[in-house]
KEKE-3310 file (N, C-alpha, C; in steps of 0.2 Angstrom, whole numbers, plus 5000, padded with zeros to 4 digits):
npx = (4231:4228:4234:4226:4213:4216:4218:4206:4198:4203:4200:4186:4184:4190:4181:4171:4178:4186:4182:4185:4199:4203:4199:4207:4220:4219:4218:4230:4239:4236:4241:4255:4270:4268:4265:4251:4237:4243:4240:4227:4212:4205:4198:4190:4187:4183:4170:4167:4176:4172:4160:4165:4173:4164:4155:4163:4172:4163:4153:4160:4173:4175:4178:4191:4205:4201:4202:4216:4217:4211:4219:4231:4227:4224:4237:4245:4238:4235:4247:4252:4242:4240:4253:4254:4244:4250:4261:4253:4246:4257:4260:4268:4266:4261:4263:4263:4250:4244:4243:4258:4265:4277:4281:4269:4270:4283:4279:4269:4276:4286:4277:4271:4281:4284:4272:4270:4281:4278:4266:4270:4273:4260:4254:4260:4255:4241:4241:4245:4234:4223:4226:4224:4214:4201:4208:4203:4202:4213:4227:4244:4257:4252:4250:4248:4242:4232:4216:4216:4224:4233:4240:4245:4254:4263:4268:4275:4284:4291:4297:4312:4313:4308:4308:4297:4300:4312:4325:4320:4306:4306:4311:4301:4289:4292:4293:4279:4272:4277:4274:4260:4255:4260:4255:4241:4238:4244:4237:4224:4223:4227:4217:4205:4208:4213:4205:4191:4187:4190:4187:4185:4182:4172:4159:4152:4145:4155:4167:4159:4156:4155:4166:4177:4174:4172:4185:4192:4187:4192:4206:4208:4208:4220:4229:4227:4233:4246:4250:4247:4256:4267:4259:4256:4269:4272:4263:4266:4279:4278:4270:4277:4285:4298:4315:4325:4334:4328:4327:4319:4310:4306:4309:4322:4322:4314:4317:4321:4309:4301:4307:4306:4292:4288:4295:4290:4276:4273:4268:4255:4255:4260:4249:4239:4224:4220:4207:4200:4208:4205:4191:4192:4202:4197:4184:4190:4199:4191:4182:4190:4197:4186:4180:4191:4192:4180:4180:4191:4185:4175:4183:4190:4179:4175:4186)
npy = (5195:5203:5215:5218:5220:5231:5241:5242:5246:5259:5265:5265:5274:5285:5289:5296:5307:5314:5327:5335:5334:5341:5354:5355:5355:5367:5376:5375:5379:5392:5409:5406:5407:5421:5435:5437:5446:5451:5446:5440:5433:5419:5408:5407:5398:5381:5378:5390:5388:5376:5381:5392:5385:5376:5385:5393:5384:5374:5359:5348:5352:5350:5337:5335:5327:5314:5301:5300:5301:5289:5279:5282:5280:5266:5261:5266:5264:5251:5245:5249:5246:5233:5228:5231:5222:5210:5210:5211:5198:5190:5191:5200:5213:5211:5209:5197:5195:5207:5223:5230:5246:5251:5241:5241:5254:5254:5245:5252:5263:5257:5251:5262:5270:5262:5261:5275:5278:5270:5276:5288:5294:5295:5303:5315:5319:5320:5331:5341:5341:5344:5356:5364:5377:5389:5405:5416:5411:5405:5397:5395:5387:5385:5371:5364:5352:5340:5333:5320:5308:5298:5303:5315:5310:5303:5314:5321:5311:5310:5322:5332:5339:5335:5321:5310:5298:5298:5302:5313:5310:5301:5308:5317:5310:5301:5307:5311:5300:5291:5298:5300:5287:5279:5285:5284:5270:5265:5271:5268:5253:5251:5258:5251:5238:5237:5246:5251:5239:5231:5219:5225:5238:5238:5244:5240:5226:5212:5211:5220:5231:5244:5246:5247:5259:5269:5269:5273:5286:5293:5291:5299:5312:5313:5310:5320:5331:5327:5325:5336:5347:5341:5337:5349:5354:5344:5346:5358:5357:5347:5354:5365:5376:5371:5373:5374:5365:5356:5359:5364:5379:5387:5380:5371:5359:5348:5353:5366:5371:5370:5379:5391:5392:5393:5405:5415:5414:5410:5399:5396:5395:5382:5375:5377:5375:5365:5363:5358:5347:5340:5337:5330:5320:5315:5308:5300:5292:5286:5279:5271:5263:5257:5250:5242:5234:5227:5221:5212:5204:5198:5191:5182:5175:5168:5161)
npz = (4758:4769:4765:4754:4761:4769:4760:4753:4764:4766:4754:4754:4764:4759:4748:4755:4761:4753:4748:4759:4760:4748:4753:4764:4758:4751:4761:4768:4759:4758:4759:4760:4767:4770:4780:4792:4786:4775:4764:4752:4759:4754:4759:4773:4783:4786:4782:4775:4765:4758:4753:4745:4735:4730:4724:4715:4708:4705:4710:4706:4708:4722:4722:4716:4711:4715:4709:4710:4724:4728:4723:4730:4743:4743:4739:4750:4762:4761:4761:4774:4784:4781:4784:4797:4802:4799:4808:4820:4819:4821:4834:4838:4843:4856:4873:4886:4883:4882:4874:4869:4872:4867:4857:4848:4844:4837:4827:4820:4816:4807:4797:4793:4787:4776:4769:4766:4758:4747:4742:4739:4725:4720:4729:4727:4714:4718:4726:4718:4709:4717:4722:4711:4704:4699:4694:4702:4715:4718:4726:4732:4722:4705:4696:4679:4676:4668:4672:4672:4682:4678:4667:4672:4682:4673:4666:4675:4679:4667:4666:4666:4677:4689:4700:4706:4712:4718:4730:4736:4738:4749:4759:4761:4764:4774:4788:4790:4787:4797:4809:4809:4807:4817:4828:4826:4824:4836:4847:4843:4844:4857:4864:4859:4863:4877:4884:4879:4874:4885:4898:4910:4908:4898:4888:4877:4868:4867:4854:4846:4832:4837:4846:4838:4831:4842:4847:4836:4835:4846:4844:4833:4836:4843:4832:4823:4830:4831:4818:4809:4808:4800:4789:4784:4780:4771:4761:4756:4752:4742:4733:4729:4716:4704:4699:4684:4686:4693:4707:4722:4722:4733:4745:4752:4758:4770:4783:4780:4775:4786:4795:4788:4787:4800:4804:4796:4797:4810:4824:4821:4808:4805:4809:4800:4792:4801:4806:4795:4793:4805:4802:4791:4794:4805:4802:4792:4798:4807:4799:4790:4799:4805:4794:4790:4802:4802:4789:4791:4801:4794:4784:4792:4797:4786:4782)
capx = (4224:4229:4235:4220:4208:4218:4217:4199:4195:4205:4197:4180:4184:4192:4175:4167:4182:4190:4181:4188:4206:4203:4198:4213:4225:4219:4219:4237:4243:4234:4246:4261:4276:4266:4262:4244:4235:4247:4237:4219:4210:4199:4195:4190:4186:4181:4163:4167:4180:4167:4155:4168:4175:4158:4152:4167:4174:4158:4153:4166:4179:4176:4181:4197:4210:4198:4205:4223:4217:4209:4225:4235:4224:4225:4244:4248:4235:4235:4253:4253:4237:4242:4259:4252:4240:4255:4264:4248:4245:4263:4260:4274:4264:4258:4267:4259:4243:4242:4246:4264:4265:4283:4280:4264:4273:4288:4276:4265:4281:4288:4272:4269:4286:4284:4266:4271:4285:4275:4261:4273:4272:4253:4252:4262:4250:4235:4242:4245:4227:4218:4227:4222:4208:4200:4212:4201:4202:4219:4232:4250:4259:4247:4252:4243:4241:4226:4213:4218:4230:4238:4243:4248:4260:4267:4271:4279:4289:4295:4300:4318:4313:4306:4308:4294:4302:4319:4326:4315:4300:4308:4312:4295:4284:4294:4290:4272:4269:4279:4271:4253:4253:4261:4250:4234:4237:4245:4231:4218:4224:4227:4210:4200:4209:4214:4200:4185:4185:4192:4181:4185:4179:4168:4152:4149:4145:4161:4167:4155:4159:4156:4172:4182:4171:4174:4192:4194:4185:4196:4212:4208:4210:4228:4232:4227:4237:4253:4251:4245:4263:4270:4255:4257:4275:4272:4259:4270:4285:4276:4267:4281:4288:4305:4319:4327:4338:4324:4327:4313:4311:4304:4312:4328:4320:4310:4319:4320:4302:4298:4309:4303:4285:4288:4298:4285:4269:4272:4266:4249:4256:4261:4243:4234:4219:4219:4200:4199:4212:4201:4185:4194:4206:4193:4180:4194:4202:4186:4179:4195:4198:4180:4180:4196:4191:4174:4182:4195:4181:4172:4188:4191:4173:4174:4192)
capy = (5197:5209:5221:5220:5222:5237:5245:5243:5250:5266:5268:5266:5280:5291:5292:5301:5312:5318:5334:5338:5334:5347:5360:5355:5357:5374:5380:5374:5383:5399:5414:5403:5412:5428:5437:5438:5453:5453:5442:5440:5426:5416:5403:5410:5393:5375:5379:5395:5385:5372:5386:5395:5380:5374:5391:5395:5378:5369:5353:5343:5355:5347:5330:5335:5322:5308:5295:5299:5299:5282:5275:5284:5277:5259:5259:5268:5261:5244:5242:5250:5242:5226:5226:5231:5216:5204:5211:5209:5191:5186:5192:5205:5219:5210:5206:5194:5195:5214:5227:5234:5252:5251:5237:5244:5261:5252:5242:5257:5267:5254:5250:5269:5272:5258:5263:5282:5278:5267:5280:5295:5297:5297:5309:5321:5320:5322:5337:5346:5341:5347:5363:5368:5380:5395:5410:5420:5408:5400:5398:5391:5387:5381:5366:5364:5345:5338:5330:5313:5307:5294:5308:5319:5306:5302:5320:5323:5307:5311:5329:5332:5344:5332:5313:5308:5291:5299:5302:5318:5307:5297:5313:5321:5305:5297:5310:5312:5293:5288:5301:5299:5280:5276:5287:5281:5263:5263:5273:5264:5246:5252:5260:5246:5231:5238:5251:5250:5232:5227:5217:5230:5245:5237:5247:5238:5219:5209:5211:5225:5237:5251:5246:5250:5266:5273:5269:5278:5293:5296:5292:5303:5318:5313:5309:5327:5336:5325:5325:5342:5351:5337:5337:5356:5354:5339:5349:5364:5354:5344:5359:5371:5376:5369:5377:5370:5359:5351:5360:5368:5387:5390:5377:5366:5353:5348:5357:5373:5373:5370:5385:5397:5393:5396:5412:5419:5413:5408:5392:5394:5393:5375:5372:5380:5369:5360:5361:5354:5341:5335:5335:5325:5314:5311:5303:5295:5288:5282:5275:5267:5258:5253:5246:5237:5229:5223:5217:5207:5199:5194:5187:5177:5171:5164:5157)
capz = (4759:4774:4761:4750:4765:4771:4754:4752:4769:4765:4748:4756:4768:4754:4744:4759:4764:4748:4748:4765:4758:4744:4757:4768:4754:4749:4767:4770:4754:4758:4763:4761:4768:4771:4787:4792:4784:4769:4758:4752:4762:4750:4763:4780:4788:4783:4779:4769:4759:4755:4749:4739:4730:4726:4720:4709:4704:4704:4714:4704:4711:4728:4721:4712:4713:4718:4707:4713:4731:4729:4721:4735:4749:4742:4740:4756:4768:4760:4764:4781:4788:4780:4787:4804:4803:4800:4815:4825:4819:4823:4841:4839:4847:4862:4879:4891:4882:4882:4869:4871:4869:4863:4851:4844:4841:4832:4821:4817:4813:4801:4792:4791:4782:4770:4766:4764:4752:4741:4740:4738:4718:4719:4734:4723:4709:4721:4729:4712:4706:4722:4723:4705:4704:4695:4696:4707:4722:4718:4732:4731:4715:4701:4690:4674:4674:4666:4677:4672:4686:4675:4662:4677:4684:4667:4664:4681:4679:4661:4666:4669:4683:4696:4700:4712:4715:4720:4737:4739:4741:4755:4764:4763:4766:4780:4795:4790:4787:4803:4815:4809:4807:4823:4833:4825:4826:4843:4851:4841:4846:4864:4866:4857:4867:4884:4887:4877:4874:4891:4902:4916:4906:4892:4888:4871:4867:4864:4846:4842:4828:4841:4849:4833:4830:4847:4847:4830:4836:4851:4842:4827:4839:4844:4826:4820:4833:4830:4811:4805:4805:4795:4784:4781:4777:4765:4755:4753:4748:4735:4728:4727:4709:4704:4693:4678:4688:4698:4714:4724:4722:4739:4750:4750:4761:4776:4789:4778:4775:4793:4798:4785:4789:4807:4805:4792:4799:4817:4825:4818:4801:4805:4810:4795:4790:4807:4807:4789:4795:4809:4799:4786:4797:4810:4799:4788:4803:4810:4794:4788:4804:4806:4788:4791:4807:4800:4784:4794:4804:4788:4781:4797:4798:4780:4780)
cpx = (4224:4230:4229:4214:4210:4217:4210:4196:4197:4201:4190:4179:4185:4186:4171:4171:4186:4189:4184:4196:4207:4203:4204:4219:4225:4221:4226:4241:4242:4239:4252:4267:4274:4263:4255:4242:4238:4245:4229:4217:4204:4195:4195:4190:4184:4175:4163:4171:4176:4162:4159:4170:4169:4155:4157:4170:4169:4158:4159:4172:4181:4179:4187:4202:4207:4201:4212:4222:4215:4215:4230:4233:4225:4232:4247:4245:4235:4241:4254:4248:4238:4248:4258:4248:4245:4258:4260:4247:4251:4264:4266:4272:4261:4264:4263:4252:4240:4246:4252:4265:4271:4283:4275:4267:4278:4284:4272:4270:4284:4283:4270:4274:4285:4278:4267:4275:4282:4270:4264:4271:4264:4251:4254:4257:4243:4236:4242:4238:4222:4220:4225:4215:4207:4205:4210:4201:4209:4224:4238:4251:4253:4250:4247:4242:4233:4223:4214:4224:4235:4243:4248:4255:4265:4271:4276:4285:4294:4299:4307:4319:4312:4306:4304:4296:4309:4319:4322:4309:4301:4308:4306:4290:4286:4291:4283:4269:4271:4275:4264:4251:4254:4257:4243:4234:4239:4239:4225:4218:4224:4220:4205:4201:4209:4209:4193:4182:4187:4186:4180:4181:4174:4161:4148:4149:4152:4161:4163:4159:4159:4162:4177:4180:4173:4181:4195:4192:4189:4203:4213:4210:4218:4231:4233:4232:4245:4255:4251:4252:4266:4266:4256:4263:4275:4268:4263:4276:4283:4273:4271:4284:4295:4308:4321:4331:4334:4324:4321:4315:4310:4308:4317:4326:4315:4311:4319:4313:4299:4300:4307:4296:4284:4290:4293:4278:4267:4270:4260:4250:4257:4254:4237:4230:4218:4212:4198:4202:4208:4195:4186:4197:4201:4188:4184:4197:4197:4183:4184:4197:4192:4179:4185:4195:4185:4176:4187:4191:4177:4176:4189:4185:4173:4180:4193)
cpy = (5203:5215:5223:5223:5229:5243:5247:5247:5257:5269:5269:5273:5286:5294:5297:5307:5316:5325:5338:5338:5340:5353:5361:5358:5364:5378:5380:5378:5391:5404:5411:5408:5419:5429:5438:5445:5455:5450:5441:5433:5424:5411:5405:5404:5387:5376:5384:5392:5380:5376:5389:5391:5378:5379:5392:5389:5373:5363:5348:5345:5352:5340:5330:5330:5316:5302:5294:5298:5292:5278:5276:5280:5269:5257:5260:5264:5253:5241:5243:5246:5235:5224:5226:5224:5210:5204:5209:5201:5187:5187:5197:5211:5218:5207:5204:5195:5202:5218:5231:5240:5253:5247:5239:5250:5259:5249:5247:5261:5264:5253:5257:5271:5268:5260:5270:5282:5275:5272:5287:5298:5299:5303:5316:5323:5323:5329:5343:5347:5345:5354:5368:5371:5386:5400:5414:5418:5404:5402:5393:5391:5382:5377:5366:5357:5344:5334:5323:5311:5303:5299:5313:5316:5305:5308:5322:5318:5308:5318:5328:5336:5340:5324:5311:5302:5292:5300:5308:5315:5304:5302:5316:5316:5302:5300:5310:5305:5290:5291:5299:5292:5277:5278:5284:5274:5261:5265:5269:5257:5246:5253:5254:5239:5232:5242:5249:5243:5227:5225:5221:5236:5244:5240:5244:5230:5217:5208:5215:5230:5243:5251:5250:5257:5270:5274:5274:5285:5297:5297:5297:5310:5319:5313:5316:5331:5334:5326:5331:5346:5347:5337:5344:5356:5350:5343:5354:5362:5351:5349:5364:5370:5373:5373:5372:5364:5354:5353:5365:5375:5390:5387:5372:5359:5353:5353:5365:5375:5374:5377:5391:5398:5396:5403:5417:5420:5412:5401:5391:5392:5385:5371:5374:5374:5364:5358:5357:5347:5336:5333:5330:5319:5311:5306:5298:5290:5283:5277:5269:5261:5254:5248:5240:5232:5225:5219:5211:5202:5195:5189:5181:5172:5166:5160:5151)
cpz = (4764:4770:4757:4755:4768:4766:4753:4757:4768:4759:4750:4760:4764:4750:4748:4761:4759:4747:4753:4763:4753:4748:4761:4764:4752:4755:4769:4765:4755:4762:4764:4761:4769:4778:4787:4791:4778:4763:4758:4754:4758:4754:4770:4785:4783:4779:4773:4763:4755:4750:4743:4734:4726:4722:4714:4705:4702:4709:4713:4707:4718:4728:4717:4715:4716:4716:4710:4720:4732:4728:4727:4741:4748:4742:4747:4762:4767:4762:4771:4786:4787:4784:4795:4806:4804:4806:4820:4825:4821:4830:4843:4844:4854:4867:4884:4890:4881:4877:4872:4868:4864:4856:4846:4840:4836:4826:4817:4813:4806:4796:4789:4786:4776:4766:4762:4758:4746:4738:4738:4731:4717:4723:4730:4718:4712:4724:4723:4709:4711:4723:4717:4705:4700:4698:4702:4714:4722:4723:4730:4723:4711:4695:4685:4671:4672:4672:4678:4676:4683:4670:4667:4679:4679:4666:4669:4680:4673:4662:4669:4676:4690:4695:4706:4715:4718:4728:4740:4742:4748:4761:4766:4766:4773:4787:4795:4791:4794:4809:4815:4810:4814:4828:4832:4827:4833:4848:4850:4844:4854:4867:4865:4862:4874:4887:4885:4877:4880:4895:4908:4914:4900:4893:4882:4871:4864:4857:4842:4838:4832:4844:4845:4832:4835:4848:4842:4832:4841:4848:4836:4830:4840:4837:4823:4823:4832:4822:4807:4803:4800:4789:4780:4777:4770:4759:4752:4749:4741:4730:4726:4720:4710:4698:4688:4680:4693:4705:4716:4724:4729:4745:4748:4753:4766:4781:4787:4777:4782:4796:4795:4787:4796:4808:4801:4795:4806:4818:4822:4811:4800:4806:4805:4792:4795:4807:4801:4790:4799:4806:4794:4789:4802:4807:4795:4792:4805:4805:4791:4793:4806:4800:4788:4796:4805:4794:4786:4797:4799:4785:4786:4798:4792:4778:4784)
residu = (UNK:UNK:UNK:UNK:UNK:UNK:UNK:UNK:UNK:UNK:UNK:UNK:UNK:UNK:UNK:UNK:UNK:UNK:UNK:UNK:UNK:UNK:UNK:UNK:UNK:UNK:UNK:UNK:UNK:UNK:UNK:UNK:UNK:UNK:UNK:UNK:UNK:UNK:UNK:UNK:UNK:UNK:UNK:UNK:UNK:UNK:UNK:UNK:UNK:UNK:UNK:UNK:UNK:UNK:UNK:UNK:UNK:UNK:UNK:UNK:UNK:UNK:UNK:UNK:UNK:UNK:UNK:UNK:UNK:UNK:UNK:UNK:UNK:UNK:UNK:UNK:UNK:UNK:UNK:UNK:UNK:UNK:UNK:UNK:UNK:UNK:UNK:UNK:UNK:UNK:UNK:UNK:UNK:UNK:UNK:UNK:UNK:UNK:UNK:UNK:UNK:UNK:UNK:UNK:UNK:UNK:UNK:UNK:UNK:UNK:UNK:UNK:UNK:UNK:UNK:UNK:UNK:UNK:UNK:UNK:UNK:UNK:UNK:UNK:UNK:UNK:UNK:UNK:UNK:UNK:UNK:UNK:UNK:UNK:UNK:UNK:UNK:UNK:UNK:UNK:UNK:UNK:UNK:UNK:UNK:UNK:UNK:UNK:UNK:UNK:UNK:UNK:UNK:UNK:UNK:UNK:UNK:UNK:UNK:UNK:UNK:UNK:UNK:UNK:UNK:UNK:UNK:UNK:UNK:UNK:UNK:UNK:UNK:UNK:UNK:UNK:UNK:UNK:UNK:UNK:UNK:UNK:UNK:UNK:UNK:UNK:UNK:UNK:UNK:UNK:UNK:UNK:UNK:UNK:UNK:UNK:UNK:UNK:UNK:UNK:UNK:UNK:UNK:UNK:UNK:UNK:UNK:UNK:UNK:UNK:UNK:UNK:UNK:UNK:UNK:UNK:UNK:UNK:UNK:UNK:UNK:UNK:UNK:UNK:UNK:UNK:UNK:UNK:UNK:UNK:UNK:UNK:UNK:UNK:UNK:UNK:UNK:UNK:UNK:UNK:UNK:UNK:UNK:UNK:UNK:UNK:UNK:UNK:UNK:UNK:UNK:UNK:UNK:UNK:UNK:UNK:UNK:UNK:UNK:UNK:UNK:UNK:UNK:UNK:UNK:UNK:UNK:UNK:UNK:UNK:UNK:UNK:UNK:UNK:UNK:UNK:UNK:UNK:UNK:UNK:UNK:UNK:UNK:UNK:UNK:UNK:UNK:UNK:UNK:UNK:UNK:UNK:UNK:UNK:UNK:UNK:UNK:UNK:UNK:UNK:UNK:UNK:UNK)
# end
């Protein structure tokens, strides 16, 4: 049940934040491996990207990859939030009645890795679909998948050029899933339990949904700062073209992508789309953790 509740909570958040995911993906691919001023800027900022995509691709363009996004959120967050709930219920993350930073970090990291690997094939499809656009505003490599994510996943899996279930998926998703998940869950649990929900600092009624909401709003800032570089690297690695042998044309792996991005675009290249990341991750973190917290309370009340 913990896995189901975690997946449903993440899907609920995804319905609201998928357009921001599309914007984030486009901005992260814009000017890939090019110095500033040497490429055409289609998306000047988050709001301009919204306007441009809506104008050129239509409103449906802002919801590209929604089905894949929902599947990804259910698979990934269902596993990682569910796993974390099991650790929590077993008392693993607490020491003397208080949340242990080391234990909650380890629990978040383990559940993040498992969830990220489970969701990796769908994340690959989602990235391809969300980067596809009209040629006049296209950024990054343009795959020609159909909008149906099932057919897109099948075509990738059957292609001899790429195996989304292979070792590459593990290398791409592990740092992103570990860094983002351990930060989000550690800070959220610590803030909700030891600060916002503590009897010494409490400003809301005990058990109020406002405790989870406030903790999610604060933890989302930390999550964005920790996760954006890994998110940029993951997007570019997943979206890069491959040769006849299935090898990446632009990058050999995570370290190569990191060094090339840093060398070509500077530190700001690793934080491309950080505004979109916050506007997307902030609400997504807040909504997913809020929905998860409320669904767990309803489940406990009726069980």
